[in-house]
N, C-alpha and C positions, 0 to 999 in steps of 0.2 A: 319271427322276426322279419322285417321287410329289407329287401336290397337297397332301395332308394326312394326317398320321398322328395319330389320337386319341390323348389321353393323359389319363385320369381324374385323375391326380395334379396336373395343372396347370390345373384349372378355377378361373374367378374366384369369389371369395366371394360369397355372397348371390345375390339374383336380378337384379341389375342396378341401374338407377337408381330412386331414389325419384321419386314424382310431382313435377313442376314446381311451384313455389310459385304460389299463387293470385296473380293479377295480370294486366297487360296485356302482349301480346306482339305484335311484328310477326313474321309467318311467311310462308312459301311453302307453297302447296298442291303436295305432291310427288306424290300419287297419291290416286285415288278409286276405290272397289270396291264392289260390291254384295255383301252378305253375309247369312247367315241364322244367327240364334241357335239353340242346342240346343231352345229351345221352339218353333221354326218361324217366328219373328217376323222379318221381313225389315228390312233397313236398308242405308243408304249410308254407308260407312267413308271418312273423310277422314285421310289421312296428312299431317301438318303438320310443317315444320321451322323451328325457330327461326331467324330471319335472322341473319346475320354482319354486322359492320361497323357496327353502329348502337348500340353500347353506351353511348355518351355522350349519346344523345338524351334529352330530358326525359322522365322517368316510365318510361324503360326501363333505367336503369343497373343495376338489380338484376335484370332479367329478360333482355333479349337480351345484355346485357353479361356476365353470368354463364353464360347457357345456350345461347349461339349454337351452332348445329349440332345440338342436341338434337332428336330427333324424337319425336312423340307422335301418338295417335290419338284421334279423337271420332267418333261414330257417330250418325246421324239415323236412328232407328228409326220404322217405321210405327206408327201408333197406331189401335187398332180403335175407341176411344171417339171419336177425332177424325180421320177419314181425311184431312183437309185439313192437319193438322199438318205432315206431311213435305213437302208441296208448299209450303206457307207458309215452312218453314224452308229448303228447297233455293232457294226464290226469294230470301230474304234473303241466302243465301251468294252466289248468282250475282251479285246487285246489289253486294255487298261486293267481289267480284273484277273488277267493272267491266263486267258484261254491259250491253248497250244495252236501252232500254225497250222491252218488247213483243217481246224476243226469243224465239223459238221454237226449242226443242231438239227435233228429230225423233226422237232416240234418246238412250238413256244414254250411248252413246260420244260423241255430239256434245258433251253436257253435259260429260263428263269431259275431252275434248280441249281445249275452250275453257278449262277452269279450272285445268289442270295448270300449274304454274309461275307462277301468279298470286300476287301479294303481297296480304295482307289484315292487319287488326289484329284480334285476338281477345282476349277476357277469359276467361282460364282459371279455372275453379273445381274443386272436387273431388267426386266421387262416391265412395261406399263400395260395393263389391260383394262378395259372399261367393262364393269359388270353392273347391271341395273343402274346405269347413269353415274356409277362413282368409279374414278380412276384408283386402280390398286397397284402397288409395286410389289412384284413377285420375283423370287429367285429363279434363275435360269442358268443352265450350263450348256454352252455351245458344244457342238460336236468334236471340235478341235481342242477342247478344254478337259478332256478325260485323260488322265495319265495313270500309270502304275503307281501304287502307293510308294512313298519314299521312307516308310516306317513300318516295318513288318509287325503283324499282330502280336507275335510272341515277344516283341521288343517293348511293349507297352505295359 
């Protein structure tokens, strides 16, 4: 038995999902990875999943209710003009995910391990980037738009 047979005649139309609408979302941090852009700029990429089961909560009816399970990515890039930017941003994310005060992460893996599967609330905005001559709208979360969850996981 074969695992998969490719079939070019039955590919989905378009490129997939449009960007999530701007707004507040309760999400779970699903993965965190180091990455490098084609320009050589380094960053930390966060894979976020819109949480299930909270669609009727105040302020989230049109966010979590409609988009539960959607996965999106946001990246914290290094800034040559402001090298503290990345660390300030990662600190804000760690605090939003519940890290204790003065917590020291010895390695990136320690940071990643502690934050994976943690719930947070984020405010999604849009950023337009050009890829191969085509403008694309992407979700982005500003450093100041990461907050602690307002709905504990056990309450869902």
